[in-house]
C-alpha positions as CSV (number, residue, x, y, z in Angstrom):
1,M,-8.7,7.1,19.1
2,K,-7.5,10.6,18.6
3,S,-5.1,12.0,16.0
4,W,-3.2,15.2,15.3
5,R,-1.3,16.6,12.3
6,L,1.5,18.9,13.5
7,L,3.0,21.3,11.0
8,L,6.9,21.3,11.1
9,C,8.9,24.4,10.1
10,D,12.5,23.2,10.7
11,L,13.7,19.6,10.2
12,A,17.0,17.7,10.5
13,I,17.6,14.1,9.5
14,N,20.5,12.5,11.3
15,D,21.5,16.0,12.5
16,V,21.7,17.3,8.9
17,P,19.4,20.3,8.3
18,V,16.8,19.6,5.5
19,E,15.3,22.4,3.5
20,V,11.5,21.7,3.2
21,T,8.6,23.1,1.2
22,Y,6.3,21.1,3.4
23,A,6.6,18.9,6.5
24,D,4.2,17.5,9.0
25,L,3.9,14.9,11.7
26,F,0.8,12.7,12.0
27,V,0.4,11.4,15.6
28,V,-2.2,8.9,16.8
29,L,-3.2,8.3,20.5
30,R,-5.0,5.0,20.9
31,E,-7.9,4.8,23.3
32,G,-6.6,4.0,26.8
33,D,-3.1,5.1,26.1
34,H,-1.5,8.1,27.8
35,R,1.0,8.8,25.0
36,P,1.6,7.5,21.4
37,G,3.3,4.2,21.0
38,P,6.7,3.9,19.3
39,N,5.2,3.5,15.8
40,D,2.1,5.7,16.3
41,W,3.6,8.7,14.5
42,E,4.7,9.4,10.9
43,A,6.4,12.3,9.1
44,T,5.7,13.5,5.6
45,V,8.4,15.7,4.2
46,T,8.6,17.4,0.8
47,T,12.0,18.9,-0.3
48,P,12.4,21.5,-3.1
49,D,15.5,19.8,-4.4
50,R,16.2,16.1,-4.9
51,R,17.5,14.6,-1.7
52,H,18.7,11.1,-1.3
53,V,17.5,9.6,2.0
54,P,18.8,6.0,2.2
55,P,16.6,3.1,3.4
56,G,16.9,2.4,7.1
57,R,16.4,4.0,10.5
58,H,17.0,7.8,10.8
59,H,16.8,10.3,13.6
60,L,14.4,13.1,13.1
61,H,14.6,16.5,14.9
62,A,12.0,19.1,14.2
63,H,10.4,22.3,15.4
64,T,6.8,23.3,15.1
65,P,5.9,27.0,14.1
66,D,5.1,27.7,17.8
67,G,8.6,26.5,19.0
68,L,8.0,23.0,20.2
69,V,10.7,20.5,19.6
70,L,10.0,16.9,18.4
71,A,12.6,14.2,18.0
72,G,12.8,10.5,17.6
73,P,13.9,7.6,15.5
74,A,12.0,6.7,12.3
75,L,12.2,4.2,9.5
76,L,12.1,5.4,5.8
77,L,9.0,3.9,4.2
78,F,9.1,5.8,0.9
79,S,11.2,8.4,-1.0
80,D,11.2,9.5,-4.6
81,G,13.8,12.2,-4.0
82,H,11.3,15.0,-3.3
83,Q,8.6,13.3,-1.2
84,H,9.8,11.3,1.9
85,H,7.6,9.3,4.3
86,L,9.0,8.0,7.6
87,R,7.2,6.1,10.4
88,G,8.1,6.3,14.0
89,D,10.4,3.6,15.3
90,G,10.7,4.6,19.0
91,A,9.6,7.2,21.5
92,L,8.8,10.7,20.1
93,V,10.4,13.2,22.4
94,G,8.3,16.4,22.9
95,V,5.0,14.8,21.9
96,D,3.4,15.4,25.4
97,E,3.9,19.1,25.1
98,A,2.7,19.2,21.4
99,L,-0.6,17.3,22.3
100,A,-1.3,19.2,25.5
């Protein structure tokens, strides 16, 4: 198994830009797989101001500092208003370029 933590610099949830103090994407590639499965990625997001992210499925769209675009559906696992943790719930677009 291999894993990567990708730093994110721009993020939108459901097409709404989100100001972040920190955001990353943790991706796992299981042995024998050619790309991560639908729930083999997670996003950790910290916002400077309280932000309500309702429970449920959300669409994430993010950029890495080197300009790669990552996007996909994710389920909210945890949010306290500042710290938000989402797990992939479908294909992560752009992951092949990010892991190359």
